[in-house]
C-alpha positions in Angstrom: 0.2 0.4 -0.1 1.2 3.6 -1.2 0.1 6.8 0.4 -0.1 9.7 -2.5 -1.2 13.5 -1.5 -1.8 15.6 -4.1 -1.5 19.3 -3.3 -2.8 21.2 -5.9 -5.5 24.0 -5.6 -7.3 22.9 -8.5 -8.7 19.7 -8.2 -10.6 18.8 -10.9 -7.0 19.2 -13.0 -6.1 16.1 -10.7 -8.7 14.1 -11.1 -7.8 12.2 -14.6 -4.4 11.2 -12.8 -7.1 9.7 -9.6 -9.3 7.9 -12.1 -6.0 6.2 -13.6 -4.9 5.1 -10.4 -8.1 3.8 -9.0 -8.3 2.0 -12.5 -5.2 0.9 -12.8 -3.3 0.9 -8.9 -5.9 0.0 -6.7 -3.6 -0.7 -4.0 -2.5 3.5 -4.1 -4.3 5.1 -1.8 -4.6 9.3 -2.9 -5.8 11.9 -1.3 -6.4 16.2 -2.7 -5.1 18.9 -0.6 -5.2 22.7 -1.0 -2.2 24.5 -0.2 -3.1 26.5 3.0 -3.9 22.5 4.8 -0.7 20.8 2.7 1.5 20.8 6.4 -0.9 19.8 8.4 -1.9 17.0 5.6 1.6 16.0 5.1 2.5 15.7 8.4 -0.8 13.3 9.7 -1.3 11.6 6.3 2.3 11.0 6.4 2.5 10.5 2.2 4.4 8.2 0.8 4.9 10.4 -2.7 3.6 14.2 -3.0 2.7 15.4 -6.4 3.3 19.1 -6.1 1.8 21.4 -8.2 3.9 24.8 -8.2 1.4 27.0 -9.8 -1.0 28.7 -7.1 -4.0 29.4 -8.9 -2.6 27.7 -12.1 -1.7 30.6 -14.7 0.6 32.3 -13.3 4.0 31.8 -15.0 6.1 32.1 -12.0 6.0 29.5 -8.9 3.9 31.2 -5.7 5.2 31.7 -2.4 2.5 28.7 -1.1 4.1 26.3 -3.9 7.7 27.0 -2.8 7.1 27.3 1.0 5.6 23.8 0.5 7.7 22.4 -1.2 10.5 23.1 1.5 8.4 21.6 4.2 8.8 18.5 1.9 12.5 18.6 2.1 13.4 19.4 5.3 10.5 18.0 7.6 9.1 14.9 5.7 11.2 13.9 2.9 10.1 12.2 0.6 9.8 11.7 -3.7 8.0 14.8 -4.8 6.4 15.1 -8.7 6.1 18.5 -9.9 2.8 17.8 -11.7 2.3 21.4 -13.1 1.5 23.2 -16.4 5.4 24.6 -16.1 6.8 21.9 -13.9 10.4 23.2 -14.4 10.3 26.4 -12.5 11.9 24.9 -9.5 15.7 25.4 -8.4 18.0 23.5 -9.7 19.5 21.8 -6.0 15.9 20.0 -6.6 15.2 19.4 -10.2 19.0 17.5 -10.1 17.4 14.9 -7.7 16.8 11.5 -8.5 13.6 11.7 -5.9 12.3 15.2 -8.0 10.6 14.1 -10.9 8.9 16.8 -13.3 5.9 16.3 -15.5 3.6 18.9 -17.7 0.1 18.9 -16.9 -1.5 17.4 -20.9 -3.4 14.6 -22.6 -1.3 12.2 -21.9 0.7 13.1 -18.5 -2.5 10.9 -16.4 -0.3 8.2 -17.9 3.1 9.8 -17.1 2.4 10.2 -13.3 2.0 6.1 -13.2 5.0 5.5 -15.1 6.7 7.5 -12.4 5.0 6.4 -9.5 6.2 2.5 -11.1 9.9 4.1 -10.6 9.6 4.9 -7.3 8.0 2.1 -6.0 10.9 -0.1 -5.5 12.1 2.7 -3.7 9.6 4.0 -0.9 8.9 0.7 -0.4 12.8 -0.1 0.8 11.6 2.9 2.8 8.6 1.6 3.9 10.5 -1.2 5.2 13.2 0.3 6.9 10.6 2.7 8.8 9.0 -0.4 10.0 11.8 -1.9 11.4 12.6 1.6 13.1 9.4 1.2 15.1 10.2 -2.7 15.7 13.1 -1.7 17.4 11.9 1.2 19.5 8.6 -0.9 20.2 10.6 -3.5 21.5 13.2 -1.5 23.6 10.0 0.1 25.6 8.8 -3.8 26.2 11.4 -4.9 27.8 13.8 -1.9 29.1 10.5 -0.1 30.7 10.2 -2.6 33.8 13.8 -1.5 34.3 13.1 1.9 33.5 10.4 2.2 36.2 12.4 0.2 39.0 15.2 2.2 39.0 13.9 5.9 38.4 11.3 7.4 39.6 11.0 10.8 37.5 8.9 10.5 34.2 12.0 11.9 32.6 14.4 10.0 33.3 12.4 6.6 32.4 11.6 8.3 29.0 15.1 8.8 28.5 16.2 5.5 29.1 14.1 4.1 27.0 14.8 6.3 24.0 19.0 5.8 24.4 17.6 1.9 24.6 15.6 2.3 21.7 18.5 4.1 19.6 21.5 1.4 20.8 18.9 -1.3 19.7 18.5 0.6 16.2 22.1 1.2 15.5 22.7 -2.8 16.5 19.7 -3.3 14.0 21.4 -1.7 11.2 25.2 -3.4 11.8 22.8 -6.6 11.6 21.4 -6.0 8.8 24.5 -4.3 6.8 26.0 -8.1 7.7 24.1 -9.7 5.2 27.4 -10.4 2.8 26.9 -7.3 0.5 30.1 -5.0 0.7 29.9 -1.1 1.2 30.9 1.4 -0.8 33.7 3.4 0.1 32.1 6.9 0.8 29.0 4.5 2.9 31.3 5.5 5.9 30.4 9.1 5.9 27.3 10.4 7.7 26.5 13.3 5.5 25.3 15.8 6.8 26.3 15.2 10.3 24.5 13.7 12.3 25.3 15.3 15.7 25.4 19.0 16.7 29.0 18.8 17.9 32.4 18.1 16.4 33.2 14.7 17.0 36.1 12.9 16.0 37.2 12.0 12.5 34.8 15.0 11.6 35.9 16.0 8.2 36.3 19.6 8.0 36.8 22.3 5.1 37.7 25.7 4.8 35.2 27.6 4.4 36.2 29.9 1.5 38.3 26.6 0.0 36.6 24.7 -2.9 34.9 21.3 -2.5 37.1 19.8 -4.8 40.8 20.7 -3.0 41.8 18.2 -0.8 44.1 21.1 0.5 40.9 23.0 2.1 40.0 19.6 4.3 41.1 18.6 7.9 40.1 15.6 9.9 39.5 16.0 13.4 42.1 13.8 15.7 40.5 14.9 19.3 38.1 12.6 20.6 34.6 13.1 20.7 34.0 12.8 25.0 36.4 16.1 25.1 34.3 18.3 22.4 30.8 17.5 23.1 29.0 20.2 25.0 25.0 19.2 26.5 22.1 21.2 27.5 22.8 21.2 31.4 25.6 22.7 31.1 28.5 20.0 30.5 31.3 22.4 28.2 34.0 21.2 26.2 37.2 19.8 28.1 39.3 21.7 25.0 39.2 25.2 23.2 41.1 23.8 20.1 40.7 20.7 17.9 44.1 18.9 16.7 43.3 18.7 12.7 45.1 16.8 10.3 45.6 18.2 7.0 44.8 16.5 4.1 46.1 16.1 0.6 45.8 14.6 -2.9 46.0 10.9 -2.7 48.8 11.5 -5.3 50.6 13.2 -2.7 49.6 11.5 0.0 50.9 8.0 -1.4 54.0 10.0 -2.3 54.7 9.9 1.5 54.8 6.3 1.9 56.8 3.6 0.0 54.0 2.8 -2.9 56.3 6.2 -3.9 56.6 6.0 -7.7 55.5 2.5 -8.1 53.8 2.0 -11.4 49.9 2.3 -11.6 49.5 -1.6 -12.3 51.5 -2.8 -9.6 50.1 -0.1 -7.2 46.6 -1.3 -8.0 47.5 -5.1 -7.0 48.8 -3.3 -3.6 46.5 -0.7 -2.8 44.1 -3.3 -1.8 46.2 -5.4 0.7 48.1 -2.3 2.2 46.6 1.1 2.1 42.5 0.1 1.5 42.2 -2.8 4.1 43.9 -1.5 6.9 42.4 1.8 6.3 45.6 3.4 7.2 49.3 3.2 5.7 52.6 4.6 7.4 51.1 8.3 8.3 47.9 8.3 5.7 44.5 7.5 6.2 42.6 7.3 2.5 39.5 9.1 2.2 37.0 8.1 -0.5 35.0 10.9 -3.0 31.7 11.8 -2.0 30.4 13.3 -5.2 30.5 16.8 -4.9 31.3 17.6 -1.5 34.7 15.8 -0.8 37.9 14.9 -2.9 39.5 11.7 -2.8 42.4 12.4 -0.4 44.3 11.3 2.7 45.4 12.6 5.8 48.7 13.1 6.6 48.7 12.1 10.4 52.6 13.9 10.4 50.9 17.2 9.3 48.9 18.8 11.9 47.5 21.8 13.3 45.4 23.1 16.0 41.8 24.7 15.3 39.8 26.9 17.4 36.7 25.4 18.8 34.8 27.7 17.8 35.6 28.3 14.5 34.5 24.9 13.7 30.5 24.5 12.3 28.1 23.6 10.2 27.4 27.1 8.9 28.9 30.7 9.0 32.5 29.4 10.4 36.1 29.8 9.8 36.0 25.3 9.2 32.7 23.5 7.9 31.9 20.3 9.3 31.1 18.5 5.8 30.8 14.8 7.0 30.9 12.4 10.3 32.9 9.4 10.0 30.4 6.2 11.0 32.1 3.7 13.8 34.2 1.2 13.3 35.7 3.6 11.2 35.6 6.5 13.2 37.7 4.3 15.8 40.3 3.4 12.8 41.4 7.2 12.8 42.2 7.2 16.4 44.1 3.9 16.2 46.1 4.7 12.8 47.0 8.6 14.6 48.1 6.5 17.6 50.6 4.0 16.2 51.8 7.7 14.8 51.8 9.8 17.7 52.3 7.2 20.6 54.8 4.6 19.2 57.9 4.4 21.0 61.2 5.9 19.3 63.9 3.3 18.4 67.5 3.7 17.8 68.7 2.7 14.2 69.5 -1.0 14.0 71.2 -3.2 11.8 68.0 -4.7 9.3 69.8 -6.1 7.0 72.4 -8.1 9.8 68.7 -9.1 11.7 67.4 -10.8 8.1 70.3 -12.2 7.7 69.9 -14.1 11.0 66.4 -14.8 10.4 67.1 -16.1 6.5 70.0 -18.6 8.0 67.8 -20.1 10.7 65.4 -20.9 8.0 67.2 -22.4 5.8 68.9 -24.4 8.7 65.3 -25.6 10.2 64.3 -26.8 6.8 67.6 -28.4 6.1 67.3 -30.5 9.4 63.3 -31.4 8.2 61.7 -28.8 10.1 58.2 -27.9 8.7 
């Protein structure tokens, strides 16, 4: 079952589409509302797809504020696929037009059939979202059922009880997502990013970019190395333990690899070496590779030997000298800390004669082989 919400001030103009859906897709539940009630309807109906006419009144060649406001409300508060169904459907911003979940159809004689075709294309994505939402609801329902008795026995204050149950639900949800990801399928390299960042505070592993830097320039980027526990503030007055953040400066992958023993290696040999060294380990000889997130983060390497301090107050999601572009999901976030520890905390050792030591080991192995040891 799919819920479809038409937002249209002239309901008669969508009757051909409604009739076609009723005949050929009876499992789609349709509702029509005007712009005045649109936000309330979106909140109560929670549509899987919205069919929106930006031309309030139907005749103006420009989108009306009501239509744009409704579109932005969907985008920011209840994201779902949007079908702009209008006499002039290409009037909204390029940001929306380029999105795969925004479709534009011009009203006309054959447009009802086009709408039905687009609904068919979007259905698999809608069903996947419905399944994911069901998992979330079940996770929190289980937490409420199983954790509530302990919360009520431990806390007398209802706020503490509620927060305990919510925290348990979130932990179960995170564990559930990990379980769903263990089906044998391999993650795309960029799936380690949490984009945009989930938490308001700066965290270990956050990808920062200079506000005046370019999104395709690795030198504009930094990676946070300070532990998250020292950076978090809270509503109860807790303040960060530090006023500056330690960050690794980034460089291009070519420059990063040139800092390692893979320098000047031919491309064909390098391709064979990368999976077993840099990529599988997640770090290599002082660099951490970071994959490209199209339009946001370039393919780059963090140089763990090129560090700088950034004032914490200079970091934010907007209007700061350094912008938080993305966070990193666990366990990749912990990998950043581990990689830095390998550089910062290794003991300083004197130079040794490795050639002589190698000769000793090889001689020993040769002797054991001659004696018939396996």
